[in-house]
Steps between C-alpha positions, in 0.01 A plus 500: 500500500251380766550165673301206370206373696570168675319191379177405670367153552238364263211430737241543640386795287490280192152381605379857458628588153614197303209253477209557263176302451615300194852460641512122540352448153778499241230326297146635512257306717313241294745510208583154362817316595547664837705348780570610855845538654436485876734494793602641834768760571698423816783670686826353630325342799243333274225739611250637246565850371157664516601834354691394190431546131569256216540642150534291183608572143501242223469406135183357348467128405685572174793655687412853388466823695256784439781745560705724270826350632417157356749491208257287299233770532223545754210255467173556685287207616139592589436492874867442585723774630794288619527690827342420836525644848356341815533606863548215743218406737515471879634145453767616249306355207485644150356398166560612141260397222686473171592292196787254497780673308692361207879490458673831432828577320803536721861602449651378176163385367466211745147455632420552865253256654147629557509709817339790680711782646401580859578806712442490875442810711475469878555677830857570596633470145678794340451360152284236337637150458469328163457131424336276239232231486576203274258215423551135605379342173767694304786273615686501168471879454589557866814284463613716206405835655813715550366666817406175672824346376700772677367379838729211597317375812199283406319595823536869418394445138190317627382819677424643155284211377128530574301195602179395330207601720337176619161677494549573129490827316862599531817488702636556849804724544594585858760772555736498800691825551781360719619195690475130427335442164545867400378570148778585256496873422691673221729800518367726227 
């Protein structure tokens, strides 16, 4: 049997093959109810990562997925695909245009707070990292969420809560790959 090929790092080729024109639009441009999730991807030294890629996957506002693995059955919402992909800019910035998700069923039938699953691809990484975006106005749901509840340190838990964008139209969610204030990532 031949030897396996060693792993390669994620970047910088991802800028060649992964983005597509509608990538940052999980919700079609101009569709009603849209919000922006915007932020900056930084490395362990706090420097912007200019060659990263942010990918999101989420439920619709009713907590449903247009996917055959949704045990309640796939439900399509016009103009919404639930998936976004945005390369970072020279300043590490990204933006995903989407709908705010609803709560989704979790283990044992308990509801998970509204959240967006986020994958991060960047230079020097052998594999993507995975995190979540939760919403600040969902305090009660966030307090009962089993994933957030598994993070004992309040400062670490806070790295998963977006901030309302003071300019309106959405939320701010900065992602720090390492170091002080590192975003919590999940081992999946």
